[in-house]
Each structure stands twice: as structure tokens, then as C-alpha cells.
N, C-alpha and C positions, 0 to 999 in steps of 0.2 A: 405352590397353591396359597392363596391369599384367604385369611379368615373373612375378610369383606365380602367375598365372593360365594360365601356359603349360605346354605338355608338357615333361617333361625329357629326352625322347628327341630326339637331333639330326636326327632324320629326321622329327619330327612337323612338318606342313606350316605349323601356327600358329606354331611358333618359329622356323622358317625365315623366315616372313613378318617377325617382330619384328626378327629381326637385318637383314633387308634395310633396313625402316625406319631402324634406326640407322645403318647403312653410308650410307644417302641423307641426308644431315644437312640440306642444303637442298634443298628440292623446290619449285620455283617452278613453278605452272599457271597459264597462261594470262593471265600480267601485262599488263594494257593501260591505257596513261594517257588521261586525260580528253582528248577531240578538241580541236585547237586552231582559232581563228579561221582558215578558209579553208587550214587545213593539217592533213595527215594525223598520227594520235596519235605522240607520239615514242617508245612502246614499243607495239608491236600483237602481241597473242596471243604472248607469249614464254613458252616451256615449256623449263626444263632443270634439271638434278640437280648438286650439288656432293657428293662423298663423303667420308666421313672418313678421314684419315691422307693426304690428298691435296691439292695445290695447284691451283685452277681459276681460268683467266684469262677475262675477259670482256672479248674484244677488239673493237675498232671504232674507226674514224676519227672524227675530231672530229663531234658531233651525230648518232654513230649510235645513242645512246639509253642509254648506258652508266650516267651517273650517274642518269637518269630510273628506270632498272631498278633499280639499288640502293633508290633511295627508295621506290618501290613494294614492294620486297622485305621494308624494314624499316617499313612502314605508316607513312611519313612524308610520304605524297603520296597523295592520291585518286585511286582508279582502279578497275579490275576485276581479277580473278583473286585469286588466294590462295598463300601462302607457306607450308610447313610446316618447322619447324626441330625435328628428330627426332620428327616426327608431330605436332607441335602448332603452330598459329599462335601469333605472337611476342605478341600481345595477351592469350593465354591462360596466358603462361608466369609464374610468380610473380615470379621475379627475372630480367628480361630481361638486365640487365648480366651475369650470370653466365652466361649463353646465347651472348650476341653481344657482342661487342668490336668497335665501328666508328670507321672513320678517315674523313670525309667532307669534303675542303677544310681548311682551316687551322683550328686548334684555337681554338675557339669560346669563348675565355675573356677577361675582363677585362684590357686592356693594362698595368694599372697593377697586376695582381696578378704575384706571384714564380711561377717555375716549382714550387716545391715546394709553395707555399700552394694552387695551383691543384689540384695532384695530393691534398693532404690534404683540399682541400673536397670533392672527388668521392669520397674516402674514407668520408668522414663520410656522403655522400648514399647509398652502397651499403652502410653498415653494415660497413666494413673498418675495421681497426686502422690507427693512424697510420702504423706503420712500413713499411706496405705501399708507400706513397709513396718511402721510401728505397730499397725493394727493387728498383722497377720503373726508379728513376733510375739505379742502378748498371747494370741490365741494359743501358738504352738509352745509356749514357755520358755523361749529364747530371749526375752529381754535382757537377762542377765549377762548373755553370752554375745549382746549384738556388736560389740568390738573385737570379737575374737577372730583371727583369720580361718578361713575355711579348712588349710591343713592341719590345723590344732582340733578340730573337732572330733569327737568320740563317734562311733557307729550309731549310738541311738540319737545324738545331737545332728548328724548329717541328715536321719531319717526325718526329724522334724523340720529341718530346714527344707528337704525335698517337699514335704508337705506343704509348707509356706509357701515355695514357688509355686506349686499347685493351685493353691488357695487365693493366689494373688490377685487375679483379675475376675473375682467372684464368678467362676465357670458354672456351666449348669450340669456338667458331666466330669467325673475324677475317674482316670485310668491311671491305675498304678500297678508297677510290675513288683511282686512279692514284696510288698511295703514292710512287713514284720520280720523280715529277713535279720537275722542278728540282734533282735530286740529283747530284752528281757521280759517275762510274763507280765510285769506291770505296765511296762512301756507299751507292748503288745494291745494291753486292754484299753489304754488309752487311745491308741490309734484306731482300734476299731469301733471304739466311743465316737469319735470325732466322724468317720465314715459313717456310722449310722445316724448321727446328727444331720450330717448333710443330706443324706435320704429323708430323713424326716421331712424336712422343709421342702421336699418335692424334687430334689437332685437325684442324678444317676450316679451309681457308683459300679465300676468296673475293676475288679484285683484279681492277681493270679496268685495263687498258693500252692506248694506241693505237700501239705498236711491235711488230710482229709477231715481231721477232727477240727482244725480252724476254718476250714470251709463250712462244714454243717453248723459250727457254733457262731459263726459270725454273717453269714449270707443267707438270703432268701431265697435265691436260686444258684445251683451248681451246675456247671458246664463242666463235663469231664473230656479231658482228651489223653488219645495215646497215640503215640507214634505220630502226631499231626492231624489225626481224624478225630471226629466227633463221636464218643463212645456213649456218651449220655447227657440229657439236658432235664433236670428234676427240680422240684422244690426242694428245698432244704429237709422238711420232716421225711419225705419221699426216699431222699439220697441215705439220710440216716438209718432209715429202717430197712433198706436194701442192701448198703453198701458197708455200715459200721457195724462192728460186733457189739452184742447186747453185754450189758456187764451190771454188775450190783454196786452200788456205791455204798458204802458203810462210814460211820462216823463214829469214832470211840477214841475215849481217853486214853486206851490201851492200845491204840492202833499198831504198833510195832509187834507187840506180843500175839495179836491177834493174825497178822500176817504170817509171822512165823509159823503159827498152830495150823492155819490154813494150808500153808505150802507142806508142812510135814505130813498132813493127812492125805494130802492129793498124792504126794510120792507115794505113800504105804497103800493106798489104793488103787494106784496107777492110773489116776485120773489125769486128764489135761486141762490144768486150771492154773492160771497165770495171775498172780496178786502184785499189783502196782501201787506202791506208796505213794500218796500225794501230797499236796501241802498241808502242813498243821496235823490234823488228827484224822484225814481221810484216806480211805483204801478204795480201789478200784479191784474188783475181783470178776476175772472173764473164765468164762466156762462152768459156773457155778450159777446157784439161783438163791434167793432170799431165803428159803427154808432151810437149806444145807446150810448156808453160813450162821443163820440164827441158831440152828442145834448145835455147831461146832462152838460156837461163842456161850450157849447155856452150860453144855458139858464141861467147858473149862472155867466156867464162872467169871466170863468177861463182860464188863458192862459195856452195852451198844446203845448209842444215842439217836443214830439215824440207820434204817436198812430200808433200801429201795432199788427195784429193777430201771434201769434206764438204757439207752440206744446210745452207744458209743460216749466219746467222753465230752459231753456237751453241757454238763452243769445242769442248771435253772431252766437253760432253754431248750433241754432234750426233747421233751414232747410238749408243743405249744397248743393251747385250746383257743377257739374262737374269740373267747374273750381276751385272751393275750394280743391276738390280730388286731383286734379292735382298740386294744390301748396302747399299741406302739407308737402312734404319732406324738404321744405325749413324751416318750423318752428324749433324753438330752445326751451329748457325750459327757461320759464320766471317767475317771481315772481311779475310782476307788474313794475320792473325796468330793470337794463341791464340783457343782456342775460347771462345765467348761463351754459358754457360747462360742459359736463360729463368728466370723468375722462380719461385721455388718454390710449390707449390701452397697454398692456403690453405683455411680453414673458415669459412663465413659464417654466424652463427645468425639465422634469420628474427627480425624484431623488429616486429611491428605497432604497438606504441606509437609515439607521435610523437618517442621519442627520437633517431631518425636524421635526420628534418628539423629538429629543434630545434638537433641540433650542425651539420648542414650551415649553417643560418643563421646561426648564430654565428660559423663559420669564413668565412661569405662576408660577414658585415658587417664584421668585424674584420680582413679579410686586406688590404684596401685602406684609403687615407688620406680617401677622400670622405667617409664619415660622421664623421670626427675634424675635417676643415677645415669641414664644415657646422657642427658644433657652436660650434667656436670663432668662427665668424664671426656665429653667433645670439647668443653672448652678447655679443661685442663690440658688435653693433647694439642689443642690449637695454639695455645700460648706456648707451649714447650717447643713446638714445632717453629713457631715466628722466631722465639729467641735463639734457637739453633740456626736458623736459616740466618738470621743477622749476625750470628757470630763468625760464621764461615764466609759471608759476604758473597758477592756476585748473584744476586737474586734480585729480580726486577721488585718495583716499588708494589706493583699489585699484586704479585704473590705474595711478598713478604707479608702485606696485611691480611691476606686470605689464609695465611701459612698453609701454602701449597707448593710442595718442592715439586721440580719437574719429574722426579723420580717417581711420585706416586700418582695415579691414575686420578684420583678426586682428593679434593681438600677434605680434613676431619669433619667440617660443618656438613658438607654434602653426604659424606659417608653416614654421618649421623641422623641426617634428616632422611636418609633411605631407608634406615634400620627403624627408625620409628614409623615411617610409613608401611615398611613390610610388617611389623609387629601388630599394626592396627588390623591388618586383616587376617594375619597369621594367628593370633588368638582366637579370633572367631572358631578356627576349625581345629586348634588345639584345645581349646576349652570352650564347646559348643553351647552356650548358654541359651543360645536362640534357635537350636536347632530343631527342637520339637513344635516352636510356634510358626506355624506355616505361613504367619501373615507378616512376619520380620525377620526370616531366613536371610543368612548374609548375602544371598545373590541378589537381594532387592537393588534396585539403581537408587532410590532414596536413601538407604544405608551408604551405597557408593560415595552418593554426593556428599554427605555428611562426613564421611573419612575423607575426601579431599578437602573439604573445609578445614576440618579441623588439622589435619596433617601438614596443609599449605600455610595455614597461621602460625602453627609451631614452627615451621621450616623457617618463616620469616624473621620469627623471634629469635631463632637459635642463629641465624645469618647475623643479625643486626648485634645479638651479644657477642659470637665469637669475634666481628670486626672490632668491637668497641675493646673487650679484653685484650685482644692483641695490640691496639693502639695504644692502650694504657700500659701494658707492661712494657712495649717498645720504648715508651716514653721514659717511664721510671728507670729503665736500665741504661739505655743509650742515648736518652735525650732527644731533642727535637729534629734533628736532621734525619732522623729514618721514620719520621712521622707526619712528614709533608704530604698535604692533600695533593693528589695528582690531577692536572689540569682537566683531562678527561673524565673526572670523577663521576658523572652522569651517566654515562654509557659502561664505566666499569661498573657501577652500583647495580645498574640495570642487569647487567649480566651475571653477576654477584647473587643477586636475590632470585633471578630466573634459573639460575643454574641449583641453587639448592631446594626451591619450589619442585622444580622437574624433577629432582633425584627423589623427594618424597612423595610425588604422585607416581613415578614410575616403580617404587617401593610397594604402593597400595594396590595398584592396579596389577602388578605380577603376583603378589600375594593371594589377591584375589583370584587370580585364574588358576595359579597352581597349588592354591591351598597349603601354602607353607611360608613361614618367615624366611627361610634359608633361601627359597626359589625366589621371593622378593628382594632380597640383597643381592644375588647373584646378577638379577636382571638389571639393577644398579649399576653394578660394576661392569656389567657386559657393554654400555654404551662407551665409555672412554676406551676400553680395552679392545671391542668388536667392531662396533659401530662406526665409531668416529674414522678407523682407518678406512672402511668402506667407502665412508662419506667423500673423505679427502681423495681418495683415489677417483671417486666417479666424477666430482666438481672439478678438480685440480685447480682451486683457487679463482675460477671464473666466477662465482657466486659474491666474492668480495667487491671484485671491480664491477660487477653489476648493481651492487648494492649502492655504490657512490652516487650522489646527488639524486638519490631515489624520491627525497621528500621535494625538492624543487620541482622535479618532474610531476611530481604527484600534484603540486600546487598548480601547474601549468596547464594540466589536464583539467581540474576541478574547478580553477577561476576562485578559488577560497583563500582567506586570509585567516590562518589557525590563530586561535584565541591563546592568550597566556602563553605563547611560545609551543604550540602543539606538536609544530614540525620537527623540535628538537628531540621530544620523546619518540615520536613517531619513527624519526631516524634511529635512534638508539635501539628500537626495537628491531627495525629492519636489519642492522648490524649485526644484532645479537643473534636473530635466526640465520642469517648469511654467514655467520661464524660455524666452523665444522663441529666443535661440541654442541652449539645451538642447535644445529639443524639435526645433527644426531638423535639430540633430546627430545626433539619436536617430534621425528620420525618414529622412535622408540614409543613416546607416549601415544600417537595415534595408531600404531599397530596394537598397543597393548590395551586402548581403549576399545577399537573395535573387536578384539578377540573378546574382551569381557561382555560386550553387548551380547556378540554371537553366542558365546557359552550360556549366558543366561537366557536368551530368547530360546534357545535350543531347548534348554531344562524345563522352560514353561511349556512347550510343545508337547515335550513328553508326558 
């Protein structure tokens, strides 16, 4: 439904309907998880709404189905039901990260990546400027830790980083799973202040909690779950009045003494009274009244500064008047100190080109030391193998320069390129930084293209460096006799670079299909070990003889003269494909690409 098609009259029914849809930013209808073996579904026919400008708490004991409900809501888990975000399901929103910011558990980032590097990587995936990472780091108070690794962050700092990831794309809706878990009271107050500030600016906040007092203290509306079913959907004052115990709030400079006296008198009179010592000089007395507590303090000569009836443990927000409701929009996030503003709004231009995935992949690959260490290990191994082969002799020149003994299925450079390609997609599933963002999930073909480009360029560089290092070390140790350039260097170079790039691409595709780095590397090794013998047996060398004179016959058919000696390059490519290793690699890449496209399309249909 478009705004332009609506009536401008505020009394128009269509306009009132559209405004109602905008106010109900989250509308969950009949969410039901798939049944479990011999157990009822974790979430059963759950329906609720979360409105704009308000904080909604999803309350329930451990195992009540809160996390499952959020995963169903975000389409991260299969089940029944539908959820609308401002009238549209999440999979039909062009840029989901601009609509919904999520925090589900710990930050799913690579432990060796820095805080700032992780955010800049997500900025590249969402099409955001790099400075946005510094803006959200300033808001969540992590500027001083921006160069720290993710695996060194304490629980509170990890929660702050998760909130920064959720706020990164300036979303309208925040969905958070128990964001205050493990935080100190001061950190929890700061977090809830940020959520309140987001709602004050017109956003929507939905978070889960297992603490009824936290829900009543921080939320505007409380949705209660029990065993996956909706128990109550109430405004926070109604929830506090009907589901939280009344108490007497006491403030006294002799709080410890007063608490002991109250507990002693309750035991003597056999009354069910609970005295809880709060921060500072405060007491919370359950099961008593202001009159009884005041009489006890007077009889024992204990000075009392405050004595008030409250509902639950909600502090100053226990009972809210109409004036408080009207004044709420002026509140900002606070942590007991100066005001903390939210990140400034940003504008993101849609970019259908592969620029975003390419920037993301470059930052992902360059942000950790795994790739650099792998390349260094490959070059060192290649040099050592080349020197060893030169020492024992009886190794053809082209295999000597490639450090490829006959006993190994692949040279070190090809294995290293395959490993880097497998890591490129394997890390996406091991550390799923993009899994919650339905617009840039790892199954997108644009991201695959970026990974193929980056892995291919890395493989070419690795192949060139390995060849150069082998030549240099052979020259330094044995002189010129082992470093002569072969006469057929063009075809050998094409075969060498094609082999290394093909291994890298096979690793990328296999890891993307099987969602594992190990499976990607296994697919690379399967080409020379399994596929090559099968191809050799099937062709029995006929393809090599058929490829002879291929360029001449093509020239006769097309009656064209190839510029710049193009027939030589075409012939080299034909001979490369005609070789058993080249044909097996091409066959494997084709099969893997078709399997990847098939699984991607099947996932979208579902």
C-alpha cells in the first residue's frame, strides 16, 4: 500500500488503516515452530504486536520459547506463521538491515578480528560509509577498545559491540534477545537508556527477558510467554499491578539495623515478611505495610528518610501518571551521567552492483592474519620442496619450478590457494556475521562473485610469488643451470595459473555448498585423487591428440587472422583443458557451480 494512493482527509478510512499499520511496526501472527520429537513445539500459535515509539518486552522463564519466537520472527528458523514489519514480511524488504537491527546471543565475529574491523566489514556489506563504524563506537563507549580483538572482550563489552552492530544501519526496529544478561546494574541501566532513547525517536524496540521486574521497569508493554504460548499481553502498569508483589520502599541511614529488627519481629509474630537489602541505604519490605514498618522504626528509635508503598521493584517508574506519559518523549539515554545521544541518521543509496560484496570480501579477507600466515607458510613450503627436488634430481624442469613432486597430488601453491578459497566461505558459516541480515546472507550470488574474484586474484598472486621465490632460491643455491626458462613457457604458465585459480574456486564453491572449510579443502584434493583418474580412463588420451592443430582448424573455419598472436593463447587454453588435470578441474568447477546455484535457488523457493 502506497501513501500516494491514500486519501488526504484524516477522516478517510483508508488513511486511518495505513496509519494503524505504521503504528503496528511488528505484527506476529500464529508463530509456531516445527514439532520436536515427543515434545510439543517450543512456540505454539503465538500472536502479538509491537508498536512504534514504544518498548515491548517478551517475558518468560528459561525454556518458555522467547529465543525461538525471535528466530521465527526474523525468519531464521523454519516454522509456521508470518510476521509483518510495517506491513511487509522481512524477506520482501529490499534492505532488511535498514529495517531491523538484531542482537541474538554473542557477537558472531571472527575472534581474531578487531572491534573496529568487524564493524567496518559490516559497513561494507550494508553499503555504509566506513566512518559509520566510528560513530556507533562512540555511542556505545567502545572507542578506547576499537583495536581490541573480539576474543578479548568481557561480557559487558561484547554486549555493547552487539548493540553497535544492531544500530549500525540506523534501523527503525531493534530486536534483542536478553540484552542485559550478564551485565552489571549500571551497564543494564545504560543499555535500557539507549533502548528508551531509540523508542523516543520513533523507533520500535522488542527485547526478551526472564526478569519480571526488569520488564516492568523498562518496558511500555509486556508480552508474557509460558511453554511457548501467550499468557498475557499487558501494558506495563497493568502487568506490575497484577503480576508483581506490592512492597514497602524504605530509605534510612540505619537500613541494616532496621532490616534486622523487621525480620526479628516477623519471626516472633510468625508473619510472612521478606526484607531485601537494596543498594545504599534502601530496603524493600514484602508482606508488610507502611504503617507497620513505621511503627517498628518509631519503637526502636530508627530514623527513616523515606517510606512509600510501591508495586514491585520498579523504583521511580512504579506508578506512572498521565503527566509522566506526556513527558516521556523528552527523555534521552542515560547511564547515571551525561546524556548519550544515538548515532546520527544516515542515507544509504541502493547499489545492485557487486560493489558492496566486493568491499565486504576485501575487508573480510584483509581483517585477520589467517590469509597472510597461510601465504607465508605456502611460500616457505614451496621453496623447501623445490630445493629438496633439486637436490635429489630426476625432476622435470616445469615440476621443479612449481615445487610439485610426483608423489603429491597438488603443489603447495595450489593447496594453499584451495585452502584460502575454502576459508573464504567456511568462515561465513563458522562465524556467521551476516546470517541475521536477510539481504546479504552467504547464499547470495553477488557475494559468491565477490569471493571468486578475490580468491582468484589472491591465487594468481600466490602462484606468481611461489614461482618467483622458487626461481630465486634455486638460483642462489644451485646457479643458472636449474633456472632456465622452458621453451614452452607460455602453455606452462597458463597451466600453472589455471591450476592454482581453479583450486581456489573449487574451494570457494565446495565450502559454500557444504558449509564447511574442511569440505572445501577435501573437494580440492578430490580433483587429482578421484576425478583425474576417472577422466583419464574415460578419455584415454584421445582428447590430447584431438586438440592438436585446434587453432589452425578454427582459423580455417572462421577465415580470421588473430591479432597479437591470439591463436597461441587460444591453443594454450585448448591444450590446458584437454589435459586430464585441466579437464577434471573444469568438470569439477562446473559441477560445483551448478550445485551451488541449485541449492541457492531451492533455498529461495522455500
